[in-house]
C-alpha positions in Angstrom: -7.4 42.9 -8.4 -5.6 44.0 -5.1 -3.0 41.4 -4.1 -1.5 43.3 -1.4 -1.5 41.8 1.8 -0.9 38.5 0.7 1.1 35.6 2.3 3.5 33.4 -0.2 2.5 29.6 -0.5 6.4 28.8 1.1 5.5 31.1 3.6 2.8 28.9 4.6 4.4 25.7 4.6 7.1 27.2 6.7 4.1 28.0 9.2 3.0 24.6 9.0 6.3 23.3 9.6 6.9 25.5 12.7 3.3 24.8 14.0 4.1 20.9 13.4 7.3 21.0 15.3 6.1 23.3 18.1 3.5 20.9 18.5 5.7 18.1 18.8 7.7 19.7 21.5 4.8 20.3 23.5 3.9 16.6 23.1 6.9 15.5 24.7 7.5 18.5 27.1 4.1 18.4 28.7 4.0 14.5 29.6 7.3 15.2 30.6 6.2 18.0 32.9 3.7 16.2 34.4 6.0 13.0 35.3 8.0 15.6 37.0 5.1 17.2 38.8 3.8 13.8 39.9 7.7 13.0 41.2 7.5 16.3 43.3 3.8 15.7 45.0 4.9 12.1 45.8 2.8 10.1 43.3 5.4 8.2 41.2 9.3 8.1 41.5 12.1 8.6 39.1 13.8 6.4 36.9 16.8 5.7 39.5 14.9 7.2 42.5 14.5 3.6 44.2 17.9 2.3 43.1 19.6 5.8 44.8 17.5 5.1 47.9 18.5 1.5 48.2 22.1 2.1 47.8 21.9 4.5 50.3 20.8 2.3 52.9 23.6 0.0 52.4 25.9 1.9 54.8 23.0 2.1 57.3 22.4 -1.6 57.5 25.7 -2.4 58.1 26.2 -0.2 61.2 22.4 -0.7 62.4 22.1 -3.3 64.9 18.2 -3.5 64.9 17.2 -3.9 61.4 13.5 -3.4 62.3 14.3 0.2 63.0 14.9 1.0 59.5 12.5 2.4 57.3 12.7 0.6 53.3 11.7 2.8 50.4 8.7 1.6 48.5 9.5 -0.8 46.2 12.5 -1.9 48.2 12.1 -5.6 49.4 14.5 -7.4 52.0 15.4 -11.0 52.7 17.5 -11.7 56.2 19.5 -14.9 55.8 21.9 -16.6 58.8 25.2 -17.2 58.1 24.2 -20.9 56.8 21.9 -19.3 55.0 18.7 -19.9 56.4 15.7 -18.1 56.2 15.3 -15.2 59.0 12.8 -12.5 57.6 11.6 -11.1 54.6 8.8 -9.3 52.6 9.5 -11.0 49.2 7.5 -13.6 47.7 8.4 -17.1 47.3 9.9 -16.3 43.8 11.6 -13.4 44.7 13.0 -15.2 47.8 14.4 -17.8 45.3 16.4 -15.2 43.4 17.4 -13.6 46.2 18.9 -16.8 47.7 20.6 -17.9 44.3 22.1 -14.4 44.4 23.4 -14.4 47.6 24.9 -18.0 47.4 26.3 -17.5 43.6 26.1 -13.8 43.1 24.3 -14.5 40.1 21.6 -12.0 38.7 19.2 -11.7 35.9 20.1 -8.2 34.5 17.4 -8.4 31.7 14.4 -7.8 34.6 13.3 -4.9 36.1 14.5 -5.8 39.5 18.1 -5.8 40.8 19.6 -7.2 44.1 22.5 -5.9 46.8 24.4 -8.2 49.1 25.2 -6.8 52.7 27.3 -8.5 55.0 26.5 -8.2 58.8 28.5 -9.5 61.8 25.6 -12.0 62.3 23.9 -12.2 59.2 23.3 -11.5 55.6 20.8 -9.6 54.1 19.8 -9.1 50.3 18.0 -5.9 49.1 16.0 -6.0 45.9 15.1 -2.5 44.4 13.1 -1.9 41.0 15.1 -0.2 38.2 13.0 2.4 36.4 10.1 4.7 37.8 7.1 3.4 39.8 4.1 4.4 41.5 4.4 5.2 45.4 0.9 3.4 45.6 1.3 -0.4 45.4 -2.0 -1.0 43.7 -1.2 1.6 40.8 1.9 -0.5 40.3 -0.3 -3.6 40.3 -3.0 -2.5 37.9 -1.6 0.1 35.9 1.6 0.4 33.5 4.8 2.0 34.8 4.8 5.4 34.6 7.4 5.5 32.2 5.5 3.4 29.9 2.2 5.8 30.7 4.4 9.1 29.4 5.8 7.5 26.4 2.1 6.3 25.3 1.2 9.5 26.3 4.1 11.3 24.2 3.1 8.9 21.3 -0.7 9.7 21.4 -0.3 13.5 21.7 2.3 13.5 18.6 -0.1 11.8 16.5 -2.6 13.9 17.8 -1.1 17.0 16.6 0.3 15.7 13.4 -3.5 14.7 12.1 -4.9 17.9 13.8 -2.3 20.3 11.8 -2.4 18.3 8.3 -6.3 18.1 8.4 -6.2 21.7 9.9 -3.8 23.3 6.9 -5.2 21.0 4.2 -8.4 22.8 5.0 -7.1 26.3 4.8 -5.4 25.5 1.6 -8.8 24.0 0.1 -10.4 27.0 1.4 -8.1 29.5 -0.8 -8.2 27.0 -3.7 -12.0 27.4 -3.9 -12.1 30.4 -6.1 -10.0 28.5 -8.4 -12.2 25.7 -8.9 -15.5 27.6 -9.0 -14.1 29.9 -11.6 -13.0 26.3 -13.6 -16.5 24.7 -13.1 -17.9 28.0 -14.5 -15.8 28.2 -17.4 -16.4 24.6 -18.2 -20.3 25.5 -18.2 -19.9 28.1 -20.6 -20.6 30.9 -18.3 -18.5 33.6 -18.2 -20.8 36.2 -16.7 -19.4 35.5 -13.3 -17.6 37.4 -10.2 -14.0 35.4 -9.5 -13.3 35.3 -5.7 -9.7 35.9 -3.9 -7.4 34.1 -2.0 -4.8 35.3 0.4 -2.0 33.0 -0.8 0.0 34.8 -3.3 0.6 32.0 -5.8 -2.8 31.4 -6.1 -4.1 34.8 -6.2 -2.1 35.2 -9.3 -3.6 32.2 -10.8 -6.8 34.0 -9.9 -5.9 37.0 -11.7 -4.8 35.0 -14.9 -8.2 33.3 -14.8 -9.9 36.6 -14.6 -7.9 37.9 -17.5 -8.4 34.6 -19.7 -12.1 35.3 -18.7 -12.6 38.7 -19.9 -10.7 37.8 -23.1 -12.8 35.1 -24.1 -15.7 37.1 -23.1 -14.8 39.8 -25.5 -13.8 37.3 -28.1 -17.0 35.5 -27.8 -19.0 38.7 -27.9 -17.2 39.9 -31.1 -18.2 36.7 -32.7 -21.8 36.9 -31.7 -22.0 40.3 -32.9 -20.1 39.4 -36.1 -22.5 36.2 -36.6 -25.3 38.5 -36.0 -25.0 40.7 -38.7 -24.1 37.9 -41.2 -27.7 36.6 -40.1 -29.1 39.9 -40.5 -27.3 40.0 -44.0 -28.6 36.7 -45.1 -31.8 37.8 -44.2 -31.9 41.0 -46.1 -30.5 38.9 -49.1 -33.2 36.3 -48.8 -36.2 38.9 -48.7 -34.7 41.1 -51.8 -34.4 38.0 -53.7 -38.1 37.0 -53.0 -39.4 40.3 -55.1 -37.9 39.3 -58.8 -38.5 35.5 -58.0 -42.3 36.8 -57.4 -42.0 38.8 -60.5 -40.4 35.7 -62.4 -43.2 33.3 -61.1 -45.9 35.8 -62.2 -44.3 35.9 -65.7 -44.4 32.2 -65.8 -48.0 31.9 -65.1 -48.9 34.3 -67.3 -47.0 32.2 -70.1 -48.4 29.0 -68.8 -51.8 30.4 -69.8 -50.8 31.2 -73.4 -50.5 28.7 -76.3 -47.4 27.0 -76.2 -45.9 24.6 -78.5 -44.5 21.1 -76.7 -40.9 22.8 -76.8 -41.8 25.5 -75.1 -43.9 23.7 -72.6 -41.2 21.8 -71.9 -39.1 24.9 -71.3 -41.9 26.8 -69.1 -41.9 23.1 -67.0 -38.2 23.6 -66.1 -38.7 27.3 -65.3 -41.4 26.1 -63.0 -39.3 23.7 -61.1 -36.3 26.2 -60.9 -38.7 28.6 -59.4 -39.9 26.3 -56.7 -36.5 25.4 -56.0 -35.3 28.9 -55.5 -38.4 29.2 -53.3 -37.1 26.3 -51.2 -33.5 27.7 -51.2 -34.6 31.3 -50.1 -37.0 29.6 -47.2 -33.9 27.9 -46.0 -31.9 31.2 -46.1 -34.7 32.9 -44.0 -34.6 29.9 -41.5 -31.0 30.1 -40.9 -31.2 33.6 -40.4 -34.1 33.6 -37.7 -31.9 30.5 -36.0 -30.5 32.1 -33.0 -28.2 29.0 -32.5 -27.6 28.1 -36.4 -29.1 26.2 -38.5 -29.3 22.5 -37.9 -29.5 19.8 -40.7 -32.3 17.4 -40.1 -32.8 13.6 -41.7 -35.6 13.2 -43.8 -37.0 10.3 -46.5 -36.2 10.8 -50.0 -37.9 9.1 -52.8 -34.7 8.0 -54.7 -36.4 7.3 -57.9 -38.0 10.7 -58.0 -34.9 12.5 -56.5 -32.8 10.7 -59.4 -35.2 12.0 -62.3 -34.7 15.4 -60.7 -31.2 15.3 -61.0 -31.4 14.1 -64.6 -33.8 16.8 -65.7 -32.0 19.6 -63.8 -28.8 18.0 -65.7 -30.5 18.4 -69.1 -31.6 21.8 -68.2 -28.1 23.1 -67.7 -26.6 21.2 -70.9 -29.5 22.4 -73.4 -28.5 25.7 -71.8 -24.8 25.2 -72.5 -25.6 23.5 -75.8 -24.3 20.5 -74.8 -25.2 16.7 -74.8 -25.5 14.4 -71.5 -25.0 10.8 -71.2 -25.8 8.5 -68.6 -23.8 5.6 -67.6 -24.6 3.0 -65.0 -22.8 0.1 -64.0 -24.2 -3.7 -64.2 -27.3 -4.6 -61.4 -24.4 -7.1 -59.6 -21.9 -4.1 -59.3 -24.9 -2.0 -58.0 -25.9 -4.8 -55.8 -22.4 -4.9 -54.2 -22.0 -0.9 -53.8 -25.1 -0.9 -51.5 -24.4 -4.2 -49.6 -20.9 -3.0 -48.5 -22.2 0.5 -47.4 
């Protein structure tokens, strides 16, 4: 396999990290740039813009005789008071007037709110200016119904940052899953005992090395199984040949036994002849089993069958007797009591 033009897993994660940092930077820069653009075209004011404009009015209000000639910035409100703190003119609400009057009399101001006050002394009156801390819309309706521009910008930064993280995570996870697909498919094929398949490739170097190892293991395992299959095939052929070779002398022996059975025999000879017939039938069964094993492509499988135990035991005893007579030996059968035998069978 060709592993050229591959990228390492470390480089892939570095790429993910760079894309993530770049996306997060864009998530911050773009909303901030939109805020600056909205400020440049007159849609919103910056955080300290209202404060600077209001403080710039202080010397103008001090020196200008007619206050009605002065244009107040958007978001700046005023309260004109007599020297005895009586109302002259204002554009504040009742609640704002009470706070402004308290500030004029005592100098107390709630610094936790978004509004601040400035006290101005003129020749014949006092003026209290109220300005807003933070950015705001130049459209009064926007200020009434929408969150402040700062909150909008922070919300946009938060949402876009989360969106970038989710998108990049899902995208790179999908890419890694795609590169892992050849390994997963190869593993599944091997689990299904299928070694005759073509393995894919991966663009990631570490994954490609694993794929190469899988392919090498597949080839080795395939060669080993083919060698084992050929060996088993040769063994089955040898067993089949041996079984067929055994059938010829067994047939001759069976023919001779049949001829002997037709002659006049005494009781002992008839007994031995019955032993020979029984052994001949046994040999036929063994040869049949050998032939069945040699023909079975997936190997010979044992099968359960019912056995007449008394007949089976009688056959075992007769075979034992034949062997003992052939070896000039005597056999003796010892059995336990019926109670002991019952205990053995019941505990089985």
